C-alpha positions in Angstrom: -60.9 -95.5 -17.5 -63.6 -98.3 -17.8 -65.6 -99.9 -20.7 -69.3 -99.3 -20.3 -70.4 -102.3 -18.9 -67.8 -102.1 -15.8 -69.1 -99.1 -15.1 -72.5 -100.0 -14.9 -71.2 -103.1 -12.8 -69.4 -100.5 -10.6 -71.9 -98.0 -10.6 -69.1 -95.4 -11.4 -68.1 -93.0 -14.2 -66.0 -93.7 -17.0 -63.2 -92.5 -15.1 -61.9 -93.5 -11.7 -59.2 -92.1 -9.8 -57.1 -94.5 -7.7 -54.3 -93.9 -5.1 -51.6 -96.4 -5.8 -48.7 -97.2 -3.0 -45.4 -98.2 -4.7 -44.7 -98.3 -8.3 -47.3 -97.7 -10.5 -47.8 -101.3 -12.7 -50.8 -102.8 -14.1 -51.1 -105.3 -11.1 -51.1 -102.2 -8.8 -53.5 -100.4 -10.9 -55.9 -103.7 -11.0 -55.6 -104.4 -7.5 -56.6 -100.8 -6.3 -59.4 -100.7 -8.6 -60.7 -104.3 -7.2 -60.1 -102.9 -3.8 -62.0 -99.7 -4.2 -64.8 -101.4 -6.3 -64.7 -105.0 -5.4 -67.5 -106.1 -7.7 -65.0 -105.9 -10.4 -63.0 -108.7 -9.5 -63.1 -111.6 -12.0 -64.3 -109.3 -14.6 -60.8 -107.7 -16.0 -58.5 -110.7 -14.8 -58.9 -114.2 -13.6 -59.3 -114.3 -9.7 -57.3 -117.4 -9.6 -54.4 -117.0 -12.1 -54.7 -113.1 -12.1 -54.1 -113.2 -15.7 -55.9 -110.7 -18.1 -59.4 -111.9 -19.5 -59.5 -112.8 -23.2 -61.4 -110.2 -24.4 -59.8 -107.0 -22.2 -57.2 -105.0 -23.4 -54.9 -102.1 -21.6 -53.8 -98.9 -23.1 -51.7 -96.0 -22.1 -50.2 -93.3 -23.9 -51.3 -94.5 -27.0 -49.6 -98.0 -26.4 -51.2 -101.4 -26.4 -49.8 -102.8 -22.8 -52.1 -105.7 -23.0 -49.4 -108.2 -23.5 -47.0 -106.5 -21.4 -45.8 -108.1 -17.6 -48.2 -107.0 -15.1 -45.4 -105.8 -13.0 -43.6 -103.6 -15.6 -43.9 -100.1 -14.5 -46.5 -97.8 -16.5 -45.3 -94.8 -18.5 -44.4 -91.8 -16.4 -47.7 -89.9 -17.4 -50.1 -92.5 -16.3 -48.2 -92.8 -12.8 -48.5 -88.9 -12.3 -52.1 -89.0 -13.2 -51.3 -86.7 -16.5 -52.5 -89.6 -19.0 -55.3 -92.2 -18.1 -54.7 -96.3 -18.0 -57.5 -97.5 -20.5 -59.3 -101.0 -19.7 -61.0 -101.4 -23.0 -63.3 -104.4 -24.0 -62.1 -106.0 -27.0 -64.9 -106.5 -29.9 -64.7 -109.7 -31.9 -66.9 -111.0 -34.5 -66.9 -110.8 -38.2 
């Protein structure tokens, strides 16, 4: 699932389905997302370092996975498509 501003940029719905070959990790999901929607390259993670942007968070199965290794396997319900991998735009300010 994508935040509204990225949905607009990609001209996609709130939920996109991706085919992942191999292990389902943050990296493989984001690689597939950027391949299917090239206009998102550099919006979720830095194009050079591959690191998550500061105001973007990742959630799956009610857990914040933002600080997990991008190569760690995502929970089985996400891998099977039963649960979504959420990309959330964090809100800052006071």
